[in-house]
C-alpha positions as CSV (number, residue, x, y, z in Angstrom):
1,M,27.6,-38.4,27.7
2,N,26.8,-38.3,31.4
3,K,28.8,-35.1,31.8
4,A,26.9,-33.5,29.0
5,L,23.6,-34.3,30.6
6,L,24.8,-33.0,33.9
7,A,25.9,-29.7,32.3
8,F,22.5,-29.4,30.6
9,A,20.7,-30.2,33.9
10,F,22.8,-27.4,35.5
11,F,21.8,-24.7,33.0
12,L,18.1,-25.7,32.6
13,P,16.9,-24.2,35.9
14,L,18.4,-20.9,34.8
15,A,16.0,-20.7,31.9
16,G,13.1,-19.4,34.0
17,C,15.1,-16.5,35.4
18,A,17.4,-15.8,32.5
19,L,14.7,-15.8,29.7
20,I,14.7,-12.4,28.0
21,K,11.3,-11.4,26.7
22,P,10.1,-8.4,24.6
23,D,8.5,-5.7,26.8
24,Y,6.4,-3.9,24.3
25,K,3.7,-1.5,25.5
26,R,1.6,0.6,23.1
27,P,2.8,4.2,23.4
28,E,0.3,6.6,25.0
29,V,-1.2,9.2,22.7
30,E,-3.5,12.0,23.6
31,L,-6.5,11.5,21.4
32,P,-9.6,13.6,20.9
33,A,-12.8,12.1,22.3
34,A,-14.5,11.9,18.9
35,W,-14.6,13.5,15.5
36,K,-14.8,17.2,15.3
37,D,-17.8,17.3,12.9
38,S,-21.0,15.3,13.0
39,A,-23.5,14.1,10.4
40,Q,-24.7,10.7,9.1
41,N,-22.5,7.7,9.5
42,P,-20.3,6.6,6.6
43,E,-21.6,4.0,4.3
44,R,-19.6,1.1,2.9
45,G,-20.0,-2.3,1.3
46,K,-20.1,-5.3,3.6
47,D,-16.7,-6.4,2.0
48,G,-15.1,-3.0,2.5
49,S,-16.1,-1.7,-1.0
50,W,-16.6,1.8,0.2
51,W,-16.8,3.1,-3.4
52,R,-20.3,1.8,-3.8
53,V,-21.5,5.0,-2.1
54,Y,-21.1,6.6,-5.6
55,S,-23.7,4.2,-7.1
56,D,-21.5,4.2,-10.3
57,P,-21.3,0.7,-12.0
58,E,-18.6,1.9,-14.3
59,L,-16.4,2.9,-11.4
60,E,-17.0,-0.4,-9.6
61,K,-15.8,-2.3,-12.7
62,L,-12.7,-0.2,-13.0
63,I,-11.8,-0.6,-9.3
64,A,-12.4,-4.4,-9.6
65,E,-10.0,-4.4,-12.6
66,A,-7.4,-2.4,-10.7
67,L,-7.5,-4.7,-7.6
68,V,-6.6,-7.6,-9.8
69,R,-4.0,-6.1,-12.2
70,N,-2.4,-3.1,-10.5
71,A,1.4,-3.6,-10.3
72,N,1.8,-1.9,-6.9
73,L,-0.8,-4.1,-5.3
74,Q,0.8,-7.2,-6.8
75,A,4.1,-6.1,-5.4
76,A,2.5,-5.6,-2.0
77,A,1.0,-9.1,-2.1
78,A,4.4,-10.5,-3.0
79,R,5.9,-8.8,0.0
80,V,3.3,-10.5,2.2
81,D,4.3,-13.8,0.8
82,E,7.9,-13.0,1.4
83,A,7.2,-12.1,5.1
84,R,5.2,-15.3,5.5
85,A,8.1,-17.4,4.2
86,L,10.6,-15.6,6.4
87,L,8.3,-16.3,9.4
88,V,8.3,-20.0,8.6
89,Q,12.1,-19.8,8.2
90,T,12.5,-18.1,11.6
91,D,10.1,-20.5,13.4
92,A,12.0,-23.5,12.0
93,S,15.0,-22.6,14.3
94,L,12.8,-23.4,17.3
95,Y,12.7,-27.0,16.3
96,P,15.3,-29.7,15.9
97,Q,16.9,-30.1,12.5
98,V,17.1,-33.7,11.2
99,D,19.5,-34.7,8.5
100,G,20.1,-38.0,6.7
101,R,23.4,-39.1,5.3
102,F,24.6,-42.0,3.2
103,G,28.2,-42.4,2.0
104,R,30.5,-44.9,0.4
105,S,34.3,-44.6,0.2
106,R,37.1,-46.8,-1.1
107,T,40.6,-46.4,0.3
108,L,44.1,-47.7,-0.7
109,S,46.8,-47.5,2.1
110,S,50.5,-47.6,1.5
111,A,52.4,-50.8,2.3
112,A,55.8,-49.2,2.2
113,T,55.5,-47.0,5.3
114,G,55.4,-49.8,7.8
115,L,52.3,-48.2,9.4
116,L,49.8,-50.6,8.0
117,P,48.7,-53.0,10.8
118,P,49.1,-56.7,10.2
119,G,45.9,-58.3,8.8
120,I,44.5,-55.1,7.5
121,Q,43.8,-55.0,3.8
122,R,45.5,-52.2,1.8
123,E,42.4,-51.6,-0.3
124,R,39.1,-51.5,1.6
125,N,35.5,-50.1,1.3
126,D,33.5,-48.2,3.9
127,Y,29.7,-47.7,3.9
128,I,27.9,-45.4,6.3
129,A,24.3,-44.4,6.8
130,T,23.3,-42.1,9.6
131,L,20.4,-40.0,10.8
132,G,21.6,-36.8,12.5
133,V,19.8,-34.3,14.8
134,S,20.9,-30.9,15.9
135,Y,19.0,-28.5,18.2
136,E,19.8,-25.2,19.7
137,V,18.4,-24.8,23.2
138,D,16.6,-21.4,23.4
139,L,17.6,-20.9,27.0
140,W,17.7,-17.1,26.9
141,G,14.7,-16.5,24.5
142,K,16.7,-15.3,21.5
143,L,14.9,-17.6,19.0
144,R,11.5,-16.9,20.4
145,A,12.1,-13.1,20.3
146,S,13.2,-13.5,16.6
147,S,10.0,-15.4,15.9
148,Q,7.9,-12.7,17.5
149,A,9.7,-10.1,15.4
150,A,9.1,-12.1,12.2
151,R,5.4,-12.5,13.0
152,A,5.1,-8.7,13.6
153,D,6.8,-8.1,10.2
154,L,4.2,-10.4,8.6
155,L,1.3,-8.4,10.2
156,A,3.0,-5.2,9.1
157,S,3.3,-6.4,5.5
158,E,-0.4,-7.4,5.5
159,A,-1.4,-4.0,6.8
160,A,0.8,-2.4,4.1
161,R,-0.9,-4.4,1.4
162,E,-4.3,-3.1,2.7
163,T,-3.0,0.5,2.7
164,V,-2.0,0.0,-1.0
165,R,-5.5,-1.4,-1.7
166,I,-7.3,1.5,-0.1
167,T,-5.0,4.1,-1.7
168,L,-5.4,2.4,-5.1
169,S,-9.2,2.4,-4.9
170,A,-9.3,6.1,-3.9
171,D,-6.8,7.0,-6.6
172,V,-8.9,5.2,-9.3
173,A,-12.1,6.9,-8.0
174,K,-10.5,10.4,-8.0
175,T,-8.9,9.9,-11.5
176,W,-12.1,8.6,-12.9
177,F,-14.1,11.6,-11.6
178,S,-11.4,13.9,-13.0
179,L,-11.8,12.3,-16.3
180,R,-15.5,12.6,-16.2
181,A,-15.3,16.3,-15.2
182,L,-13.0,16.9,-18.2
183,D,-15.4,15.1,-20.5
184,S,-18.2,17.4,-19.3
185,Q,-16.0,20.5,-19.7
186,V,-15.0,19.5,-23.2
187,V,-18.6,18.9,-24.2
188,S,-19.8,22.2,-22.8
189,T,-16.9,24.1,-24.3
190,R,-17.5,22.5,-27.7
191,R,-21.2,23.4,-27.5
192,A,-20.3,27.0,-26.7
193,V,-17.8,27.1,-29.6
194,G,-20.4,25.8,-31.9
195,L,-22.9,28.5,-30.8
196,L,-20.3,31.2,-31.1
197,E,-19.2,30.1,-34.6
198,A,-22.8,30.0,-35.8
199,G,-23.3,33.5,-34.4
200,L,-20.0,34.6,-35.9
201,S,-21.1,33.3,-39.3
202,L,-24.2,35.4,-39.1
203,Q,-22.3,38.5,-38.0
204,K,-19.9,38.0,-40.9
205,K,-22.8,38.4,-43.3
206,R,-23.9,41.5,-41.4
207,F,-20.3,42.9,-41.6
208,D,-20.1,42.2,-45.3
209,G,-23.4,44.0,-45.7
210,G,-22.2,47.0,-43.7
211,V,-24.6,46.5,-40.9
212,I,-21.9,46.3,-38.2
213,S,-18.5,47.8,-38.1
214,E,-15.2,45.9,-38.5
215,F,-14.4,46.7,-34.9
216,D,-17.5,44.9,-33.7
217,Y,-16.9,42.0,-36.0
218,R,-13.3,41.6,-34.9
219,Q,-14.3,41.6,-31.3
220,L,-16.8,38.9,-32.0
221,E,-14.1,36.9,-33.9
222,A,-11.7,37.3,-31.0
223,E,-14.3,36.1,-28.5
224,A,-14.9,33.0,-30.6
225,A,-11.2,32.3,-30.9
226,A,-10.7,32.7,-27.1
227,T,-13.4,30.1,-26.5
228,R,-11.9,27.7,-29.0
229,A,-8.5,28.2,-27.2
230,Q,-10.0,26.6,-24.1
231,L,-10.4,23.3,-25.8
232,P,-6.7,22.2,-26.4
233,P,-5.8,22.4,-22.7
234,L,-8.9,20.5,-21.6
235,E,-8.3,17.8,-24.2
236,R,-4.7,17.6,-23.2
237,D,-5.6,17.2,-19.5
238,R,-8.2,14.5,-20.5
239,E,-5.5,12.6,-22.4
240,I,-3.2,12.8,-19.3
241,Q,-5.9,11.6,-16.9
242,E,-6.8,8.7,-19.2
243,A,-3.2,7.5,-19.3
244,V,-2.9,7.8,-15.5
245,L,-6.1,5.8,-15.1
246,A,-4.8,3.1,-17.5
247,V,-1.7,2.7,-15.4
248,L,-3.7,2.4,-12.2
249,L,-5.8,-0.3,-13.9
250,G,-2.6,-2.2,-14.7
251,R,-3.1,-2.2,-18.4
252,S,-0.4,-3.0,-20.9
253,P,1.8,-0.4,-22.5
254,K,0.0,-1.0,-25.8
255,S,-3.3,-0.4,-24.2
256,I,-2.0,2.7,-22.5
257,M,-0.8,4.2,-25.8
258,E,-3.7,3.1,-28.1
259,D,-6.9,2.3,-26.2
260,A,-9.3,4.7,-24.6
261,I,-11.1,4.2,-21.3
262,A,-14.6,3.1,-22.1
263,R,-17.2,5.4,-20.5
264,E,-20.7,6.6,-21.1
265,A,-22.0,10.1,-21.1
266,E,-22.6,11.9,-17.8
267,D,-26.1,11.3,-16.5
268,S,-28.2,11.9,-13.4
269,S,-26.7,8.9,-11.7
270,M,-23.4,10.8,-11.4
271,A,-24.9,13.4,-9.2
272,M,-23.2,14.7,-6.0
273,V,-22.8,11.9,-3.4
274,P,-24.1,12.3,0.1
275,A,-21.8,13.8,2.7
276,V,-19.8,11.3,4.6
277,V,-19.0,12.4,8.1
278,P,-18.8,10.0,11.1
279,E,-20.9,10.9,14.0
280,G,-19.6,10.4,17.5
281,L,-17.1,7.7,16.6
282,P,-14.3,7.2,19.2
283,S,-10.9,8.3,18.1
284,E,-9.5,4.9,18.9
285,L,-11.1,3.6,15.8
286,L,-8.7,5.6,13.7
287,L,-5.9,3.5,15.2
288,R,-7.2,0.7,13.1
289,R,-6.1,2.4,9.9
290,P,-3.8,-0.1,8.0
291,D,-0.9,2.3,7.9
292,L,-1.1,2.8,11.7
293,I,-1.3,-0.9,12.2
294,E,1.8,-1.3,10.0
295,A,3.7,1.3,12.0
296,E,2.8,-0.3,15.3
297,Q,3.8,-3.8,14.1
298,R,7.1,-2.5,12.9
299,L,7.6,-1.0,16.4
300,I,6.6,-4.4,18.0
301,A,9.2,-6.1,15.7
302,A,11.9,-3.7,16.7
303,N,11.1,-4.2,20.4
304,A,11.4,-8.0,19.9
305,R,14.7,-7.6,18.1
306,I,16.1,-5.8,21.2
307,A,15.3,-8.9,23.3
308,A,16.9,-11.1,20.6
309,A,20.0,-8.9,20.6
310,R,20.3,-9.0,24.4
311,A,19.9,-12.7,24.5
312,A,22.6,-13.1,21.9
313,I,25.1,-11.8,24.5
314,F,24.7,-15.1,26.4
315,P,26.3,-18.4,25.4
316,S,24.5,-20.6,22.9
317,I,23.7,-24.2,23.9
318,A,23.6,-26.8,21.1
319,L,22.7,-30.5,21.3
320,T,23.8,-32.7,18.4
321,G,23.8,-36.4,17.7
322,Y,23.5,-39.1,15.1
323,A,22.7,-42.8,14.9
324,G,23.2,-45.2,12.1
325,S,25.4,-48.0,10.7
326,E,28.9,-48.3,9.2
327,A,30.4,-51.4,7.6
328,Q,33.0,-52.5,5.1
329,A,30.5,-54.3,3.0
330,L,27.1,-53.0,1.9
331,S,25.5,-56.4,2.9
332,L,26.7,-55.8,6.5
333,L,25.6,-52.2,6.8
334,F,22.3,-52.9,8.6
335,T,23.5,-55.7,10.9
336,G,23.8,-55.3,14.6
337,P,27.6,-55.0,14.9
338,A,27.5,-52.1,12.3
339,G,25.6,-49.7,14.6
340,V,27.2,-46.3,15.4
341,W,25.9,-43.3,17.3
342,Q,27.0,-40.1,18.9
343,L,25.6,-37.5,21.3
344,A,27.2,-34.2,21.9
345,F,26.5,-31.2,24.0
346,G,28.2,-27.8,23.5
347,I,28.2,-24.3,24.9
348,A,29.7,-21.5,22.9
349,G,30.0,-18.0,24.0
350,T,32.0,-14.8,23.3
351,I,34.6,-13.9,25.9
352,F,35.8,-10.7,24.2
353,D,34.4,-8.9,21.2
354,A,35.4,-5.3,21.9
355,G,31.7,-4.3,22.7
356,R,30.2,-5.6,19.4
357,R,27.2,-7.3,20.9
358,E,26.5,-4.5,23.3
359,A,26.6,-2.2,20.3
360,Q,24.1,-4.4,18.5
361,V,21.7,-4.0,21.4
362,D,22.2,-0.2,21.3
363,A,21.6,-0.2,17.6
364,A,18.4,-2.2,18.1
365,R,17.2,0.3,20.7
366,A,18.0,3.2,18.4
367,R,15.9,1.5,15.6
368,E,13.1,1.1,18.1
369,Q,13.2,4.9,18.9
370,Q,13.1,5.7,15.2
371,L,10.1,3.5,14.7
372,L,8.4,5.0,17.8
373,A,8.8,8.5,16.3
374,A,7.5,7.2,13.0
375,Y,4.5,5.6,14.7
376,Q,3.7,8.8,16.6
377,G,4.1,10.8,13.4
378,A,1.8,8.5,11.5
379,I,-0.9,9.0,14.2
380,Q,-0.5,12.8,13.9
381,N,-0.7,12.6,10.1
382,A,-3.8,10.4,10.3
383,F,-5.7,12.9,12.3
384,R,-4.5,15.7,10.1
385,E,-5.8,13.8,7.1
386,V,-9.2,13.2,8.7
387,R,-9.6,16.8,9.7
388,S,-8.5,18.1,6.3
389,A,-10.8,15.6,4.5
390,L,-13.7,16.7,6.7
391,A,-13.1,20.3,5.9
392,T,-12.5,19.7,2.2
393,Q,-15.7,17.7,1.9
394,S,-17.8,20.3,3.6
395,R,-16.3,23.2,1.7
396,A,-16.4,21.3,-1.6
397,R,-20.1,20.7,-1.1
398,E,-20.8,24.3,-0.4
399,S,-18.8,25.3,-3.5
400,Y,-20.8,23.0,-5.7
401,E,-24.1,24.4,-4.4
402,I,-22.9,27.9,-5.0
403,E,-21.7,27.1,-8.5
404,T,-25.1,25.5,-9.2
405,V,-26.9,28.7,-8.1
406,R,-24.5,30.7,-10.2
407,A,-25.1,28.6,-13.3
408,V,-28.9,28.7,-13.0
409,A,-28.7,32.5,-12.6
410,L,-26.5,32.9,-15.7
411,V,-28.9,30.7,-17.8
412,S,-31.6,33.3,-17.0
413,A,-29.2,36.1,-17.7
414,L,-28.3,34.7,-21.1
415,R,-31.9,34.3,-22.0
416,L,-32.6,37.9,-21.0
417,S,-29.6,39.2,-22.9
418,R,-30.8,37.5,-26.1
419,L,-34.2,39.1,-25.7
420,R,-32.7,42.5,-25.1
421,Y,-30.5,42.0,-28.2
422,Q,-33.5,41.0,-30.3
423,N,-35.4,44.1,-29.2
424,G,-32.4,46.3,-29.9
425,L,-31.7,47.1,-26.2
426,A,-28.3,45.4,-26.1
427,S,-25.4,44.6,-28.4
428,Q,-24.2,41.2,-29.6
429,L,-21.2,41.7,-27.3
430,D,-23.5,41.6,-24.3
431,V,-24.9,38.3,-25.4
432,I,-21.4,37.0,-25.9
433,D,-20.4,38.2,-22.4
434,A,-23.4,36.3,-21.0
435,E,-22.4,33.1,-22.9
436,R,-18.8,33.4,-21.8
437,N,-19.9,33.8,-18.1
438,L,-22.3,30.9,-18.4
439,L,-19.5,28.6,-19.9
440,A,-17.2,29.6,-17.1
441,A,-19.9,28.8,-14.5
442,V,-20.8,25.5,-16.1
443,N,-17.1,24.4,-16.2
444,S,-16.6,25.6,-12.6
445,R,-19.7,23.6,-11.6
446,H,-18.2,20.5,-13.2
447,E,-14.9,21.1,-11.3
448,A,-16.7,21.6,-8.0
449,L,-18.6,18.4,-8.5
450,R,-15.3,16.6,-9.2
451,A,-13.8,18.1,-6.1
452,Q,-16.8,17.0,-4.0
453,R,-16.6,13.5,-5.2
454,S,-12.8,13.4,-4.7
455,A,-13.2,14.7,-1.2
456,V,-15.5,11.8,-0.3
457,A,-12.8,9.4,-1.6
458,D,-10.2,11.2,0.4
459,L,-12.3,11.0,3.6
460,Y,-12.8,7.2,3.2
461,K,-9.1,6.9,2.6
462,A,-8.3,8.9,5.7
463,L,-10.7,6.8,7.7
464,G,-8.9,3.6,6.6
465,G,-11.4,2.5,4.0
């Protein structure tokens, strides 16, 4: 016992100089001073509900449903729970482990061997109750480095969950607006088909009466059929978007197959949302994006595991012991003479392993380099996404404004073409051309509005919500 304590006292002063600690430093990255464009600051809810910028109650209900029921978000939350449990498991190695033991045995010895001492019974009982303690002395910092790595893994998993949340809310918003745009396009196309078929019915009477030629009538019939042909692809795409949205909302397979997404008709509340462009924000704020936090925490964990691998090269020091009672009869188990105890001190180290532990250190360094490259790539991708989202939002807004001007002009052109037709200055085909152009402009305007709304969602996503 005294020798064990002397050995421990000899190694203890080495702890201060031999402790191996992680040496992580955030990689230097050349960042722009601020955002390239400038306009009003982005709006968001106090709780991070950025989608309130749309002022769309239906969308808010859908996102709330998705945040509760979406399978990917539930899986991300479970990964956070797993990382938290692993951290507790790793931290437990920093503390002593206490075990309790109670045992009873009955032994029969042979009397024919001549080895049984005189006065010793052949058949005897043994009762033992002990409380044991084992503890590994973290002299070199291996356990503490492993704990730091596990804690970084937990922070990374929490950031990954936030990334899933932001991506999910953006995907729900974009799919919702795609569905609304298709609704509007279906309505406008059906309205155009109804007008064309009513006009075609009238022209059929004129054709039967010999007022117009078969050539003119067949052209009108073909135009009506061409407009009707636009409906099936639009309705197909609407069905697809509805199914995609149902999956994002986490609905059941039965609901995906049979139920429709409840929605009201498009109204003025669904107008184009204001532009969202941060003004003069420092680029360092983008480093708070959850995916960048995750990438950095993975890098921190890898750096800590290098320290753990280096510390594993040195011998491990373990302290063990137990105290309790042992007796032949249960009634004597907790009497003074039945007491037993043991203290042990051990040092175990590898003398030769053909370079295995050094290779583990090299592998840990290589994993750190991989994660360093991934972190730098994630930063580059983040700024690319922001720049692309800013450009897309700006151009989408311009496209919507141009398509609005185009649609207004074509409404006037259709009115004038009908007046010209009624006064005999134009043919029915001129009117149909104007109607076809107006339908294309209206559908293009719906698509431009969808693109502008989606661009806002993409920008919030690129900014980290």
